N, C-alpha and C positions, 0 to 999 in steps of 0.2 A: 514244677521247676527242677532242674538237673541238680543234684549233690555236687559240690566241688570236689574235684578230683585230689585223691589223696597222693600226697609225695610219697615215694618209696622209702624204706626206711634204709639208712646207709649200713653197709656191712663193716663190721669192726676190722680194724688192720692188725694183724698181730704186732706186738710191741714188747721191749724188754727194758728194764730199768735198772739199775745199781746203787744201793745205799752203801757207799763205800765208807767203811767205818775202822776207828782207830781209838786206842785208849789216851787220851789227853790228860792234861796237869789236873784238870778240873773234872775230869770224868769221861764219859763216853762222847765220841764227836764223829761227825758226819759230814762228809764232801758234798757240798751244794754248789749249783752255779745259777747264776741268774741269766735268763733268757734274753735276747736281743729284742728292743722294743718294737722292730720291725719283722720278726716271726709272728706268722700268721695263727700261731697255737699258744696259748698261755704266754703272750708278749710280754717280757719283763717281770715275771715270775721267778722267785726262786725254788728251783726243782733238784731232782737228783738225775744225775747223768743217765741218757737213755733216748731211744727213739724206735722206729718200726723197724721190723726185720728187712733184710737185704736178700735177694735171690741167693747170693753167695753164701748165706747163714746155713742152707740148707744142703750145700754141696756135701756130697757123700766123702770126698777128700778132706774136707774140715773136720768131719765126724770121725774119721780116722785119725785125727790129729789131737783127739780130746783124751785126757786123763780122767779116770774114775766116772765116766758116763756110761758105762755099759749097760746099766739099768734103765738109761733114760730111753724113751721112745724117741722116733725121728723129730715130733713135734717139739719136745723139750730140748733135744739136741740143738735144735735151729735157735731156740731161744737162749738157750746157754751161750751158744756163739754169738748172738745178737748183744747180749748183755756185755759179753767181755770186749766185742768190737766196738760199742758204741761208749764202754768204759774208757778205753784208751783215745777214742776220738774225742770226747768232750772234757776228759780230767788226764789224760796222759798217764794213767796208771794202767799198767798191762799184767793182767791176771795169766800169766804164761810162765814156762819154764823151758829151758833148753834141754833137748833131748837128753835122757840119761841122767838129769838132775834131779833131786827131789825139792830144790827150793826156787822160789819165784826169781824172775831175771833180776839181776842189780839194778842199782840207780843208773849207774854208767852205762848199762847196757839199755837201758830203758830209753835214756838221753839220746844215744845212737840211733835209737829207731824213731824217734820222734818226726822225722820227715814223712813216715807213711800215715801219719794224722790226717792231714788234709788230703792225702789221695785216696785214704778210704772213704773220707766223708765225701768225695767228689766221685767215687767209684771208678777211678782211673786205677785201682790195684784192688784185687780180690783179697779176701781174707786166707784163702787157700794158697795164694801165690805168696803172702807174707809168710805164713808158717813156714812153707816149704823151702823158701830161699834163705830163711834165717835159721832154720833148724829149730823151729820151736814146737811146743804143745801147749794148748789151752788147760789151764789148770781148773776144771770145773770143780774138783773137791773144794775150792774156795767159795763157791756159791752155794748158798742156802734158799730155798723158796721161800718167800716172806709174805706176800699178798698178791692178789689177782683182781684187778680192777677192769670193768668194761663200760665204757662211756654210754650215757643214757641213748636210748632210742631216739629221742626227738632231736638230737643232734645232727647237724650236718656232716660233721667230721667225727668220726669214731675209733676208739683204738680199745683192743683187746690187750691190755698190759699185764704182764708178769714182772713183778717186783722180786729182785735178790739181794739177799745180805753179802756182802763181801768183806773180808778183813784186809785192809791195807797193810803192806809191811812198813816198818818204822822209816826205812829209806825213801818210800815213794810219797813225796808230798803232795804232788797233782797240780795242775795249772788249767784254766779254761782255755778255750780254742780260739778265742778272739773274732769267732764267726757267728755261731749260733749263739754262742754264749759270752759274755761281756765282762763277767767277774766272778769269782769262785771263794769259797771260805770253808774252811773247817769249823764247824759251830755244833754246839750242844743241841740237841733236839729240841728242849724246852726254849732255848735261847732264840732258835730261829722262829718257834710259834710266837713268843712274847714281844719281839720287837716288830711291830707292826707298821712303825712309821718308817723303818728300814727295809724291810722286806714284805715283798707281796707273795703270800703262800695260800695256795689253793686249796680246797676242801681234802681232795685225796692226800695230798702231800700233807696236811695238817694232821689228817688222821693217822698216817703212817709215822710222822715222828711223835705223835701221842704214843704210839704202840711201841716204837724204839726207847723212847724216853723210860720206858718202864724198866729197862735193863740199865745197869751201872758200869758194865765193861763188855768189851768185846766177846768174851768167853761167854758171859750171861746171855747177851742178843743172840748169839750163835747156837746156843744151847736151847734157848725158848723158841727159836724160829723152828728147830728141829722135832720138837714136841708133837705138833700137831701142823697137818698140812692147812693152807690157807683156803678160805670158803670164796667162792667167786662173789663179787659185789658188783651189782648193776644199780646205781642209784635212780630216783624216781623222783618226780616234782608233786608234791600236794599243795592243796589250798589249806592255810594255817587261818589262826585269828587275827595275824597281823600281816598276812600277806602270804606268797608263795615260800614253800620250803621245799629244801633238797632233803630226801630221805635214803638210807640204806637198811639192810636187813639187820634185826635185833641182834643175830647171832653170829655175826662176822669178827666177833673178838674184839672190837673197838669200844672205847669207853663213850663215844659221841656217837649218835645216829641219826643226826638230824643238824640243819642250819637253815638260816634265810638264806636265799639266792642271794642277797648281797655280800652275807658273811663269807658264802661258799666261793665267792670269785668267779 
């Protein structure tokens, strides 16, 4: 009897996600968006802005318009470009500065650039074109590598996702795009985890919120993320006493390393 044909393992697609953080009245807050219920990946979940890399993120012209990325290789530069592009598409917060300036673009300037959000999302305009025409440079010095997760091998759709921390300026309030995301909120990391009736938070998001919740301020979070580069995490499934569980490596730097499949979302 012939053995059943094994399905090929899906190749993870490079992706970037941004944990945009600020100091709120009651402590550290992070900007999160609710995914549209008709999206085919984590529909309805509360997530950080992000998505897969686009061809233009690897454009040499984009990499020439980056600040403080001299020590990044081409892969990390593409991920940094994707992180900043996805952030502006899904939150309206632009981590860029005008040529010759040391400061992030102002709220008024950001609002004037808002018409690029849907064009970037629909690939009607490239990131290099926006930067060149508006005389902007990507503020890569505002990004700190925070986490690295790869979707399990048994999943039909897989992502190789790098998470970045970014400090938002006080005047950048953020807003969801109304297309892929239908709601947005600045929220304390623990509050996002605790309100399970209101928010659907999947396993990787929960663990990164738990990791972020250890810090009391933006400065603390950015400093902690700089101490040690994140370890790559690829979850796997095991049989537990009460059913299947999702596991991650014990040395990944997270307080929780397993969850039932139902809890993991």
